[in-house]
PLY file of the C-alpha trace (Angstrom):
ply
format ascii 1.0
element vertex 312
property float x
property float y
property float z
element edge 311
property int vertex1
property int vertex2
end_header
124.81 -2.01 116.04
125.85 1.21 117.96
127.36 0.41 121.35
125.67 1.67 124.50
128.66 3.95 125.24
128.71 5.42 121.73
124.94 5.88 121.73
125.12 7.70 125.06
127.88 9.98 123.65
126.01 10.66 120.49
122.81 11.48 122.47
124.72 13.91 124.76
126.33 15.60 121.76
122.94 16.02 119.98
121.36 17.49 123.14
124.33 19.87 123.54
124.03 21.05 119.92
120.29 21.55 120.41
120.80 23.48 123.59
123.56 25.59 122.01
121.40 26.38 119.01
118.59 27.49 121.27
120.88 29.45 123.58
120.16 32.77 121.84
116.47 33.58 121.98
115.38 36.03 119.30
112.64 38.51 120.20
112.42 40.86 117.29
113.29 41.42 113.67
114.93 44.71 112.72
114.63 45.55 109.04
116.95 48.34 107.90
115.89 50.14 104.66
117.87 52.60 102.57
115.60 54.98 100.69
118.39 57.50 100.25
119.79 58.30 96.78
123.29 57.38 98.12
124.80 54.37 99.95
124.48 54.16 103.69
126.60 51.94 105.99
124.41 51.11 109.01
126.26 50.60 112.32
124.94 48.63 115.30
126.29 48.99 118.90
125.01 46.66 121.66
124.68 48.07 125.16
126.77 46.85 128.09
125.71 43.39 129.20
123.44 42.69 126.22
124.06 39.98 123.56
125.88 41.19 120.45
124.12 41.16 117.09
125.30 39.12 114.11
126.93 42.16 112.55
128.08 45.60 113.68
128.20 47.25 110.25
127.45 46.63 106.62
126.67 48.41 103.31
123.08 49.26 102.29
122.93 50.38 98.70
120.15 52.74 97.58
116.81 50.95 97.40
117.90 47.87 99.42
117.08 46.46 102.79
118.54 43.95 105.33
116.81 42.11 108.15
118.46 41.12 111.47
117.26 38.88 114.29
117.65 40.71 117.61
118.01 38.88 120.92
115.57 39.10 123.84
116.33 42.07 126.11
118.78 43.59 123.70
119.63 47.26 124.12
121.68 49.41 121.84
121.80 52.00 119.13
121.74 52.08 115.32
122.98 54.81 112.99
123.89 55.32 109.39
127.38 56.31 108.14
127.65 58.27 104.90
130.35 59.30 102.37
132.51 56.31 103.21
135.76 55.38 101.39
138.49 52.74 101.47
141.99 54.15 101.15
145.09 52.63 99.58
145.99 51.06 102.97
142.50 49.43 103.06
141.39 51.74 105.92
137.65 52.31 105.85
136.50 55.78 106.94
133.23 57.83 106.68
132.77 61.61 106.48
129.71 61.39 108.81
128.97 59.20 111.90
132.21 57.17 111.54
132.93 54.74 114.29
136.68 54.86 113.99
137.26 51.16 113.58
138.87 51.43 110.21
136.64 48.70 108.86
133.00 48.31 107.67
132.28 46.44 110.97
132.28 48.81 113.91
133.22 46.06 116.38
131.99 47.68 119.53
132.80 51.30 118.65
130.19 54.05 118.83
129.36 56.88 116.42
131.58 59.91 116.19
129.04 62.84 116.29
127.16 64.37 114.71
124.97 61.32 114.11
121.26 60.61 113.95
120.70 57.70 116.40
117.97 55.06 116.76
117.99 53.77 120.36
116.33 50.61 121.76
115.81 48.79 124.95
113.86 45.63 124.31
111.76 43.75 126.89
112.29 46.41 129.51
109.97 47.50 132.33
106.60 45.65 132.19
107.83 43.64 129.20
107.73 46.77 126.98
110.25 47.80 124.32
111.43 51.42 124.61
112.68 53.20 121.48
113.48 56.66 120.23
115.33 58.66 117.55
117.82 61.03 119.09
119.38 64.22 117.67
121.13 64.96 120.97
124.43 64.06 119.32
123.54 66.02 116.20
122.15 64.93 112.82
123.58 63.44 109.67
120.65 61.96 107.78
116.88 61.48 108.09
115.83 58.23 109.92
112.60 56.75 111.24
111.50 53.80 113.35
108.18 52.10 112.54
106.99 49.20 114.77
104.76 46.41 113.47
102.80 43.63 115.17
102.99 45.11 118.61
100.70 43.87 121.39
100.95 46.58 124.02
102.25 50.14 124.39
101.58 53.03 122.05
103.57 51.42 119.18
103.88 54.82 117.43
106.23 55.54 114.57
108.91 58.07 115.43
111.97 59.71 113.92
113.19 62.56 111.85
112.19 62.58 108.19
113.35 66.13 107.48
116.45 66.88 105.57
118.34 69.31 107.89
121.85 69.52 106.59
120.91 72.34 104.23
119.01 74.59 106.70
121.37 73.76 109.56
122.67 76.95 111.23
126.07 77.89 109.81
127.76 77.62 113.15
126.56 73.95 113.45
127.31 72.85 109.88
129.89 70.19 109.07
131.30 71.01 105.62
132.71 68.33 103.34
131.48 66.07 100.55
133.11 65.67 97.16
133.19 69.42 96.51
134.51 70.19 99.98
131.82 72.85 100.35
128.75 70.73 100.95
126.88 70.61 104.28
127.05 66.95 105.20
125.97 66.99 108.91
124.61 69.28 111.56
126.28 69.44 114.99
124.44 69.69 118.28
125.06 73.02 120.11
126.80 70.97 122.84
129.27 69.60 120.32
129.75 72.94 118.60
130.19 75.16 121.68
130.81 72.87 124.66
128.75 75.08 126.91
127.09 73.49 129.96
123.71 75.01 129.19
123.68 73.18 125.86
125.28 69.98 127.20
123.04 69.73 130.27
125.90 69.19 132.73
127.34 71.11 135.63
124.78 73.42 137.14
122.58 72.62 134.14
122.55 68.88 134.90
118.88 68.45 135.89
115.57 68.68 133.96
114.73 71.81 136.04
117.90 73.74 135.01
118.58 72.47 131.44
115.91 73.90 129.17
115.36 73.96 125.40
117.54 76.50 123.56
117.24 78.19 120.18
119.37 75.39 118.73
117.45 72.48 120.24
114.23 74.13 119.09
115.53 74.10 115.50
115.76 70.33 115.71
112.48 69.98 117.64
110.51 72.07 115.17
111.66 69.98 112.31
111.30 66.61 114.09
108.77 66.95 116.90
108.98 63.31 118.02
112.80 63.05 118.15
115.03 63.90 121.08
116.37 67.42 120.66
118.26 67.76 123.96
119.13 65.55 126.93
115.87 66.02 128.89
113.43 65.93 126.00
111.85 62.69 127.28
108.20 63.70 127.36
107.58 63.71 123.64
110.44 61.54 122.42
110.34 58.06 124.00
107.87 55.41 122.78
106.88 51.90 123.88
105.68 48.72 122.28
105.66 45.00 123.11
106.41 41.96 121.02
106.98 44.03 117.88
109.32 43.99 114.84
110.85 47.21 113.78
111.67 48.87 110.44
114.40 51.47 110.58
114.45 53.58 107.41
117.16 55.94 106.21
115.68 58.86 104.15
111.97 58.08 104.53
109.79 60.12 102.32
108.98 63.45 104.06
105.45 64.72 104.38
104.42 66.87 101.35
105.40 70.48 101.87
107.70 69.56 104.81
110.56 71.63 103.54
109.10 74.79 101.93
112.17 76.98 102.66
110.60 80.45 102.22
110.70 83.30 104.65
109.49 86.41 102.82
109.60 90.08 103.66
105.90 89.79 104.38
106.53 87.08 107.01
109.34 89.12 108.52
107.04 92.22 108.78
104.15 90.22 110.28
106.30 88.39 112.85
105.44 89.96 116.18
108.74 88.97 117.78
110.80 90.53 115.04
108.56 93.63 115.02
109.00 93.97 118.73
112.77 93.66 118.45
112.89 96.29 115.71
111.03 98.73 118.06
113.44 98.03 120.87
116.55 97.83 118.67
118.46 100.14 121.01
117.95 97.72 123.88
118.99 94.63 121.92
122.46 93.90 120.58
122.86 93.45 116.90
124.16 90.01 117.66
120.89 89.09 119.44
118.82 90.43 116.53
120.96 88.57 113.99
120.63 85.33 116.00
116.84 85.63 116.13
116.50 86.46 112.46
118.73 83.53 111.54
116.55 81.30 113.76
113.37 82.53 112.09
114.84 81.74 108.67
115.90 78.25 109.89
112.37 77.76 111.34
110.82 78.67 108.01
112.79 75.95 106.29
111.03 73.30 108.31
107.62 74.93 108.54
105.10 74.13 105.81
103.84 77.40 104.31
101.09 77.14 101.64
102.72 78.25 98.38
99.75 80.34 97.60
100.36 82.40 100.70
104.05 82.96 100.27
105.59 86.00 98.72
109.10 85.89 97.27
111.33 88.41 98.90
0 1
1 2
2 3
3 4
4 5
5 6
6 7
7 8
8 9
9 10
10 11
11 12
12 13
13 14
14 15
15 16
16 17
17 18
18 19
19 20
20 21
21 22
22 23
23 24
24 25
25 26
26 27
27 28
28 29
29 30
30 31
31 32
32 33
33 34
34 35
35 36
36 37
37 38
38 39
39 40
40 41
41 42
42 43
43 44
44 45
45 46
46 47
47 48
48 49
49 50
50 51
51 52
52 53
53 54
54 55
55 56
56 57
57 58
58 59
59 60
60 61
61 62
62 63
63 64
64 65
65 66
66 67
67 68
68 69
69 70
70 71
71 72
72 73
73 74
74 75
75 76
76 77
77 78
78 79
79 80
80 81
81 82
82 83
83 84
84 85
85 86
86 87
87 88
88 89
89 90
90 91
91 92
92 93
93 94
94 95
95 96
96 97
97 98
98 99
99 100
100 101
101 102
102 103
103 104
104 105
105 106
106 107
107 108
108 109
109 110
110 111
111 112
112 113
113 114
114 115
115 116
116 117
117 118
118 119
119 120
120 121
121 122
122 123
123 124
124 125
125 126
126 127
127 128
128 129
129 130
130 131
131 132
132 133
133 134
134 135
135 136
136 137
137 138
138 139
139 140
140 141
141 142
142 143
143 144
144 145
145 146
146 147
147 148
148 149
149 150
150 151
151 152
152 153
153 154
154 155
155 156
156 157
157 158
158 159
159 160
160 161
161 162
162 163
163 164
164 165
165 166
166 167
167 168
168 169
169 170
170 171
171 172
172 173
173 174
174 175
175 176
176 177
177 178
178 179
179 180
180 181
181 182
182 183
183 184
184 185
185 186
186 187
187 188
188 189
189 190
190 191
191 192
192 193
193 194
194 195
195 196
196 197
197 198
198 199
199 200
200 201
201 202
202 203
203 204
204 205
205 206
206 207
207 208
208 209
209 210
210 211
211 212
212 213
213 214
214 215
215 216
216 217
217 218
218 219
219 220
220 221
221 222
222 223
223 224
224 225
225 226
226 227
227 228
228 229
229 230
230 231
231 232
232 233
233 234
234 235
235 236
236 237
237 238
238 239
239 240
240 241
241 242
242 243
243 244
244 245
245 246
246 247
247 248
248 249
249 250
250 251
251 252
252 253
253 254
254 255
255 256
256 257
257 258
258 259
259 260
260 261
261 262
262 263
263 264
264 265
265 266
266 267
267 268
268 269
269 270
270 271
271 272
272 273
273 274
274 275
275 276
276 277
277 278
278 279
279 280
280 281
281 282
282 283
283 284
284 285
285 286
286 287
287 288
288 289
289 290
290 291
291 292
292 293
293 294
294 295
295 296
296 297
297 298
298 299
299 300
300 301
301 302
302 303
303 304
304 305
305 306
306 307
307 308
308 309
309 310
310 311
């Protein structure tokens, strides 16, 4: 027969273990899916003062998924690393969105831009989850967030399903890959040039003074619901309550999303280009070249009906 003292100790231990096991309350399930044709190493960074997740980095092979339980009131960001290798000294590095930890687990380190980011604040104001996909730090791969089972908020899907490494402006491209000549990521203008008007700091540090630029519009035209610059809140932040979330790398783009054609006909019919040609003596060649390059970039993410295009 168990003594009274031993019974009391056993009961206390059982209660302690029960309380400990219930100490972390999970509010959502995040399912990360890799639909890319190449491996992706997802990274997860918890915000200050929020509970850490069970992992901060792992491998997702093509066609696989992994589900994580996420604590109540968690905030943080998720991104995908690509072109990762392990060297002879067992140091793990990635060509895009590396976290600099030297291991598969990022262990509290953030993404080295450029990186496509999924950002979350769970159980925030009015009990709502706030989420977005951000290209403010640049872009390295397509990514979407799709909520399910939400009970309040707009619960809209968001993200960037377009492949932008190819049509990325030359001055923003990150070149690498196995051949050493492949465009593997696309910098933000802030990262590329460090100018306050692109970074929304200094005298451009307010929504009234920091406006969209040609470069942020490139990202916005391709991905209308993703953040393209720091003050792009109105069309880029979404809410839901009591939802689970699927974060997909390389989701299937909409048909015709990347018809990369800008023909002579389009150039001749474009009123902005026609106007610039008429006033060529008042515009620098650099300005004209930049606008033409932008128009070509825009065409790569604008669906033209093939029957209406003319090779040129």
